[in-house]
N, C-alpha and C positions, 0 to 999 in steps of 0.2 A: 713466392710472389702470389702462386694461385691460392694457398692457404689463406695468405694475409686479405687476399679479393674474396675468397668467401667468408672469414670475418667483417668486412666491411659490409656485403651483401646480405649476411644476416641482420644486422645491425641498422643500417641506415635504411631499411624497411622502415621505421618509427621517426618521425621527424622532431626537432628538438630546435633549440635556439642555440646550442653549442656543443659538438663531441668531441670528447679526446680518448683515441685507445693507446693502452701501455701494454707493453710487453716486458714483465719483470722490472716494473716502474720507471720504465724508459718510455717517452712519449714516441709512439710511431704514427698514428695519423691525427690531424687536426683538422676538424671543421667548424666554422663559427659562421653562424646565420646574421650575427647580428654583431660579429667584431667584441664581443663582450672582453677581449683583453685589453684592447687599445682604448674602450669605453669607460672601464673601470680598473685599469692598470691590474689586473688580475695575475694572479700569482700563481701558477698550475704547483707547486709543492704547495700551496695553502688549501686548493682542493684534495690532494693526495693526503694531506695530516687530517681534514674532515674525515675523510673516509676511512683512513686506517684506525682513527680513533673510535668512530661509531661501530668497526667492525671486532674492536679490541673489546669495548664496551658488551657486545653480544656475546661473544666467547672468549671470555680471559683465561680459560687453560684450554691447550692445543698439544696432544703429544706429537713426535715425528717430525716432520717439517711442518714449520707453523704457516709458512705462506701456502701450500699446498692443501694443508687443514681447511683453512679459510677459503680456499679457492671452492672446494669440493662442496663444503657445509652453507656456505652462505651466496649463491648462485649471484641473487639480487637485493640491495638495500637503498632505501632511501632516506637523506639528510638534507633538513631544510636549510639554505643558503640565502643570506643577504647579501646582496651587492648594491654599491661597494661596502665590504666589512665596515662595522662601526658608524656608520652615516647614519645622522638623524631621521634621514626619510629616503631607507635605503628601498630596492628593487626586491620583491619577495622570489624567490628561487625554489626548486626542487634539486637536488644531485641526485640521480639514479647511478648508483654504483651496479654494475652488470659481468657478470663473468661471460667472457667469449670463447674463450679455450683453459681449461683448468689445466690440463697437460702443459700447454706453453705458457701457461701463467700470462695468459691474455685477458685483459678486463678495459670496459670502457667507463668512461666517466661522464655522463650526460645531463647537461642543463636544460631544465624545462621550466618556463614560467607557470609559478602557482595558479594565475588566473586561468591560463589554458588548461591545465590538469582540472582545475575545478569545474570549467566547462566541459571536459571529456567526459568527466566524474559523472557530473549531471544529465549529460547526453545519454550514457550506457544506461544509469540508473530509469530515465525515464523510458528509455528503449525496453527494458526489464519489465517494468513495470505495465506499458502498453502491452506486451504479450499477457502478463497476468490478468491486466482488465478483459483483453479480446477474451482469454479465456474463462472468466467468469462471464460475460455477456453471454457465449456459446453454451454453456452449464445453464443458466439461466433459460436460454431457448429449450434445451432440450430437455429440461426440468418439465416448462410448460408444455412442451410436445409430449412427453408423456405422460401426465396428467391430462391432458385430451384425451390421449388413443386409452389408457387403463381407465379411466373413469368418466370422462364424460359420454366418449365415443361406446363405452359398453352398456352405461346405463341408456343410451339412446336405444341402440339395437336391442337391450334387451324389451325394452317399451313396444319395438318394430314388431318384436316377435309374439308380444301377447297381442296387439293388434290385428296381425295375421290368423290367428289362434282364433281371435272373435270373429274371423270372416269366413274362414275356412271350417272350423269345426261344428257340428251341430252339439251346441250346448243348452242343459235346461237351464233356468233363470238362476237358482244358486250359483252356479258354475261360473254364468256369465258376469254375475256380480263378483265374483269373488275374481276372475281375470280383469273386469273393470278396475278394482279397487286396488290390485297389484298394477297393473299401468301407471295408475293416477300415483301411487305410492314412489314407484320410479321414477318418473316425471318430477315429482316433488323435489326428491332427493336428488337428480341430475339438476334442474334450476339451483339448488341451495348451492351446490358444489360450482357451477357455473358463477353465481352470484359473490362467493368467496374468492374463487381465481380474481374476477373482475377488481374485488378489494385489494387482493396482493398487487394488483397491476395498477391500478390506479384509481383509489377510492372517490366515487363522488361526492362525499359529502366534504372532500378539499377542494372542489369547483364551487360548491353550493353553498356551504357555510365558512369555508376558511381554514387556515392551519390548525389552529385550537381546538377547533371541534372535531375536525380530520383524527389527531393525535389523542382525545378524550374517547371518540368511538376505537381507536384500534386501539388504546388501554383498556376499555370495558370487555372488550372481543376477547382479548390476550389473556385477561383475568379469568371470564369464565373458561375458555378452552384449558388454562393451564393449572388457576387454582391458588395463583401466586397474586398477592395484591400488588398491583401495580396503580401508583398515584400520581397525577396529573399536579402540578404545582404551578402558579401563576397565571395571568392574564396579559398578555402581550398583544400589542396593536401589530398584525402583521402586515396591513393593508400596503404599505410603502413599500413589501419586499416583491422583488419579483416573482413570477411564477416558478423559473427556474430554481429559484434560491427555497421557497415554499417545498417546492417536490423534494428537492433534496433535504433538507432538516424533516421533512417527514418520513423520507427512505432513512435515514440515519437513525430514527427513531425507532423505526421497524426493524432494520438490521440490529443494532444493540439491544434491543428487548428480544428479539429470536436469539440470539448469540449468548445471552444470560440464559435464558430457558434452557438451551442446549446443552451449555457448556458448563456452566458455574453453578447450577442448583441452588438458585437463591430464592429466600422467602417473600422478600420485598423488592421492588424496583421502583424509583421515583424518577420522574422525568419533569426537570424544570425548564421553563421556557421564559424569560426576562428580558424587560426590554431597557436596555440602559441609556444614556447620554447620548451616545455614538454608536452603537452597535447594538444587537440583539444576540443572545446567548441561548443555546441548547444543552443541557447536561442530561444525560441517561445513567443516574446511580445504582448500581444492584449491590447487594449486601452477599453475594455468592461466594465462591471459593476464590476467585482472582486468579491471574496468572502472572509467568515473570515475563513482563512485557518487552523487559532490555533484552531476553532471550530468545523473545519472537519477534523480533523487529524486523526481520524478514516477511517472506508471502508463504502462507501455509492455510491450510483449511480453515485453522481458528480466526484468524484475521484478515482472510481474504476481501471478503464482502467488505469491511471497513476500510481496507486499504483503496479498495475501488471507490467507496463514498471519501476517501481522504484527497483524494486526486480531484473528484468531483466539486470539493469546497474549496479547493484551491484555484481551480479553475473559475472560480467565481468569486476569487479576491476573497474567501472568509480562511480562519485556520481550524485547525482541528486538531485534536492531542486526546491521546488514551493514557491513563494514569490506574495503573494497577498492581497490586503484589497478592503473592501467594496468601491467602486467610484474610485479606482484607478488601476483598471485592473489585471492583471495576467502576471506573469513571468515563463516560465518554463526553468529550465538551467539543461544542462546536460553536463559533462566532463571526458572524457577518454582520459586515459595516452598515450603517445608515445614514443618509443624510439626516434625516428628521423622523421622530418618533413621538406621536401627539398625546401618548397613553401609555401610564406605567402603572400596574397593580401589580403587587408581590405578595405571597403569600396565599392566594386562594387556589383550594385545591375543587 
């Protein structure tokens, strides 16, 4: 009885609609939250047959004790179940076959609503994504802090040392001119770096002249820095978009271009911003090396920033998609719905 209690305690930490525990295919424990047997005239032999069929499909060959082999090698298995069977509008369930004690041939069949499982999966995925997004934000803060310390602070300190030298040392006029020029150059460099950081964080042109102008300024600056041709095509009226949507579209353009420059070795990048009847679309297309997106659907250094943007897009009721394959470049597509767009001009670069 103690062993049986241990099996039950181990298993019933997980909630389900119905749970059946068997030992050597004999029912020993039954718990029904929703009385599924009565509701659907459910046959337990039918559930066992489904489980055994799924097991046999996964392992058609077994040496020695067939049941023992299965119990040891398949500790958990899921099988879709429709209740009642053969009904035109059945309820969708998932049956989980779970081994509780291989040596005693004890296993459980657990019925869970697929809607409940989907919700649980979404919650788990969202929790994981939030962890990665928070980490991305923290990494960005660290990068800005490091830039301020390593570049800006050092430049200002160097200028301060030059000013102190002017005050404390007896310098002839040529030396004074040389030190003054050095200070001025250092401050000019530091000011340029501050402006570049400000552009990365929030470009003033976005607030002053709008999204299209900000994207064109970004493309021009990155073209000059990288030597890669970056074209901006399309002239869409973005005045009906909220500030948050415009900011996200700019950030995705920035992230997608930088990702391509860092990882894809492209020779050309095209940014398309087009207004349609009921939505506005952004596409960032590069002709770089591409990557196997299906193999990188999780979170990693290559795609973390874009995944972060994906969640921000979804939070604003937009859609986000990445299309890439080795040797075929990468296309990042974002769409946001709009109530009304007054102007639509395509093909302008």
